[in-house]
N, C-alpha and C positions, 0 to 999 in steps of 0.2 A: 355281457355287460355292453349296453349301447352307448355310443359316443355321440354327442351333439356336434353337428358340423354347421358352422356359421360361415358362409362363403364371403359375406360382406366384411366380417372381422379379419378374416385371413387376407382379403384383398387390401384392406386398410393397412395391415401390418406390412404387406409386400410393398405398397406404394410409399409408406413412411421410410422404409429401408432404402428404396430406390431414390427418393428425392431428398434424403437427409442432407443437409448442407453443413459443411465444415464452418467453424467460426469465421467471420469475414475479416477479423483482425486478430493477430496473435495476442493471447491473454497474458497478463502479468498478475498472477495470484498475489494477494496482499494480505498481511496481518498487520493490524494497527493497534497499539495499546499504549497505556501510560504507566510508568513505573517511577515513583518518586517525583522528581522535578523535570522529567524528560518524557517526551512521546517517542515511541519507536515504531518505524514502518519497516517491515521486512517483506521484500519483494523477491519472489522466485524468478531467476533469470539464468537457468542452467545453459551452459554452453555459449554464453555471451562473452565476447572479448571485452575485458574491463576498459580498454581504451575507447570502445564504441559507446560507453555509457555517458550520457549528457543529462545534467540536472540544472534546471533553471528555476528561479523564483521571480515572478512578476505579478504585481498587484495581488499579492497574497495567494497566488496560485502556483503551486510547486508542480513542475512538469519533469517527468523522468522518461528519457528515450534511450533505447538500446538497440543494437542490431545483432542478429544471429545469421551468420552466412551459412548457406547450404553447401553440401558437398556436391561437386560437379566434376564430371569426367566424361570424356567422349566414349569410353568403353563401359560406362556404368549403365546398368539396366535396373530400374527401380522395380522392386517387388511389392513393397509397402512404403509409403511416404506420408507418415502421420505428424511428424515433428514439424511445427511451423518454423518458417524461416522468414527473414525480412526485418522490418523496423517495428519495434514494440514501443508503445507510448501509454503513459498513465498519468492523470492529473489529480492532485489533491488540492482542495480549497483549505487554506489554513486560517485559523481564527486570529483575532487580534492579541491573544495572550501568549504568543510564542515569539522567540528571539530569532528572527529571520536571518540575521547576520551571524549566527553561531551554529547553524545546521552543519552537521558532519555526516559523511558518507563513507561506508566501508563495504567492500565486496569480497566474500569468502565462500568457497564451496558452493558457488552458483546462487548465492543469496546476497542481495544488496540490502544493507541495513542503514536506514537514515535515523539519526539521533537528532531530535528537534527539541531544544531545551525551552522550558517555560520562561517567558520574559520576567525580569526583575519586578516590573510594575504589576504583574499578574500574581505573583507569589503572595501567600498569606503572611501577614506580619502582625506583630503584637502592637497594640495601642495602649499608651500609658494613660491611666485615668487618675485625675487629681481630684481630691475631695476636701472641701473646707469644713472643718468642724471646730467650733469654739475658737476661731481665730488662728488655729494652726493648720498647716496643710499636711494631709495624710496622702501618700502616694500608694497606688495599687496598680497591678498589671491586669489588663483585660486579655482574654484569649479569643481575639478576633480571628476568623478564618478557620 
């Protein structure tokens, strides 16, 4: 059985492996979903000290910052160092239908959970419809939203 040898493909594979760059900034994987009248953002931050987590909201932009310190010792010799250390940051642009003053944050098992409630003015509500028929008023409810 003859094998096809492509020196260019093999050279490309070697060059890709040699020049592959690690991400320039540590990542913060995020899940975002809505359940009922709340939005939830779950952000993976394993190994982060909860005291280093900083959450700000300014001009409808929510910013999460956290820091993971690296292990450092004079007698330590790294064999593999793949876990990112340093400051992590992630921004979310929030819509006008959320209650910025009621956002809550919880950190457990390496996951930061942000609970972002829907604002009262953005919630669906019932509108009452009045109907005049033969001089008497009949009231009915409409199912708006």
